[in-house]
C-alpha positions in Angstrom: 138.8 105.5 115.1 135.3 104.3 113.8 132.4 106.7 114.3 129.5 105.3 116.3 126.3 105.2 114.4 123.9 108.0 115.3 121.3 107.1 118.0 118.1 105.6 116.6 115.2 107.9 116.7 112.6 107.4 119.3 110.5 104.8 117.6 107.3 105.8 119.5 107.8 109.4 118.2 108.4 108.2 114.7 105.2 106.1 114.8 103.2 108.9 116.4 104.5 111.4 113.8 103.5 109.1 110.9 100.1 108.4 112.6 99.3 112.1 113.1 100.3 112.9 109.5 97.7 110.3 108.3 95.1 111.5 110.7 95.1 115.1 109.5 94.1 114.3 105.9 90.9 112.8 104.7 91.3 109.4 103.2 89.8 109.3 99.7 88.8 106.3 97.6 88.2 106.4 93.9 88.3 110.2 94.0 85.7 110.6 96.7 86.2 112.2 100.1 85.7 110.2 103.2 82.7 112.3 104.0 81.2 111.5 100.6 81.8 107.8 101.1 80.2 107.8 104.5 77.2 109.6 103.1 77.0 107.0 100.3 77.2 104.2 102.9 74.3 105.8 104.8 72.2 106.2 101.7 73.0 102.6 100.5 71.7 101.1 103.7 68.3 102.6 103.0 66.7 101.5 106.2 66.8 102.1 110.0 70.5 101.3 110.0 71.2 104.2 107.6 69.0 106.5 109.7 70.7 105.4 112.9 74.2 105.9 111.4 73.3 109.3 110.1 71.9 110.4 113.5 75.1 109.2 115.3 77.3 110.9 112.7 75.4 114.2 113.4 75.8 113.8 117.2 79.6 113.2 116.7 79.9 116.3 114.7 77.9 118.3 117.2 80.0 117.1 120.1 83.2 118.3 118.5 83.1 120.2 115.2 86.8 119.6 114.4 86.3 115.8 114.2 87.8 114.4 111.0 85.8 111.8 109.0 87.9 109.0 107.5 87.2 105.9 105.4 89.5 103.0 106.4 90.3 99.4 106.0 89.1 98.9 102.4 89.8 95.4 101.1 88.2 93.0 98.7 85.9 91.6 101.3 85.0 95.0 102.9 84.2 98.2 101.1 85.6 100.2 104.1 84.6 101.5 107.5 83.5 105.0 108.6 85.9 106.4 111.2 85.8 109.6 113.2 89.1 111.0 114.5 90.7 113.8 116.3 94.3 113.3 117.3 93.6 109.6 117.0 90.5 107.4 116.4 87.5 108.4 118.4 85.2 105.7 117.0 84.2 103.6 114.0 80.6 103.1 112.7 79.7 99.7 111.3 76.4 98.3 110.2 75.4 94.7 110.4 72.1 93.0 109.7 70.5 93.7 113.1 72.8 96.3 114.7 74.7 99.5 114.1 77.9 99.3 116.1 79.9 102.3 117.3 83.2 101.1 118.6 85.3 103.6 120.6 89.0 102.9 120.1 89.9 103.7 123.7 86.5 103.3 125.3 87.8 101.4 128.3 89.4 104.6 129.5 86.2 106.7 129.3 83.8 107.2 132.1 80.3 106.0 131.1 77.9 106.9 133.9 74.9 106.6 131.5 76.0 103.0 130.7 75.9 103.5 126.9 78.6 100.9 126.3 76.9 97.6 125.9 79.3 95.5 123.8 83.1 94.6 123.8 83.0 95.1 127.6 85.7 92.5 128.4 88.6 94.0 126.5 91.3 96.3 127.9 90.9 99.0 125.3 87.8 99.1 123.2 84.2 99.6 124.1 81.2 99.5 121.8 77.6 100.7 121.6 75.3 98.3 119.8 72.1 100.0 118.6 69.2 97.9 117.5 66.2 98.9 115.4 64.0 101.3 117.3 66.5 102.0 120.1 67.3 105.6 121.1 70.5 106.8 122.6 70.9 109.4 125.3 72.2 112.2 123.1 73.8 114.2 125.9 75.6 111.2 127.3 76.8 110.1 123.8 78.2 113.6 123.1 80.0 113.5 126.5 81.6 110.2 125.5 82.8 111.8 122.2 84.2 114.8 124.0 86.0 112.6 126.5 87.5 110.5 123.7 88.7 113.7 121.9 90.3 114.9 125.2 91.9 111.6 125.9 93.4 111.5 122.4 94.6 115.1 122.8 96.2 114.4 126.2 98.1 111.4 124.7 99.2 113.6 121.7 100.4 116.5 123.9 102.2 114.1 126.2 104.1 112.7 123.2 104.9 116.3 122.0 106.3 117.2 125.5 108.4 114.1 125.5 109.8 114.9 122.1 110.9 118.4 123.2 112.8 117.1 126.2 
């Protein structure tokens, strides 16, 4: 009699496990921590975009002190992107010529009564906040979005853990 092959592991759990393992370490590039690379990016901008990105970074950390800073998507045409995570990506911070863009990975699932989201509104998942020179953001509302994103990521993670136990 031929033994049947063992059942395949739940692919979602395997992916989730790998994803979480990556999320709990800071990604480093050329021996620098992600936090150091983000600080270097902010300083390198040297104008209102750097000031804006620094201010938003501070608000993210104030909203949830356990947020992990990461540096992702490095390639020859892109030096990398600042990412803030907690049990998954909360948001990315990108700078362009005329805008600083904060893209919330699961922004479409967040309540935004202050209407901070003003870009990427048509998608099913992401939402973004474009900040132009001189614009201010409602700090309390922004922190509330960050906290919601952390909670949403945590709910998704705990749901996967419960499923794995059953």
